[in-house]
C-alpha positions, 0 to 999 in steps of 0.5 A: 436447403435440402427440402427446397432442393427436393422441391425443385427436383420434384418440380423438374421431374413433373415438368418433364413428365408433362412434356413427355405426356404432351409429346405422346399425345402429339405423336398420337394425333400425328399417327391418326393423321397418317392413318386417315390420309392412308384410308383416304388414298385407299378409298381413292384406289391408291395403294400407299405403297405405290407412292414410295 
């Protein structure tokens, strides 16, 4: 029973680590989208700070 419990806990920790990695990857994608949008605004002569 103890071994099964340890295996389950390890699996839970692994799943959590995978979710955290996926969230980090998604956040990086979102940051890249924002940076691209800001660059496009600047190319059009729009200061992004003027939009706030």
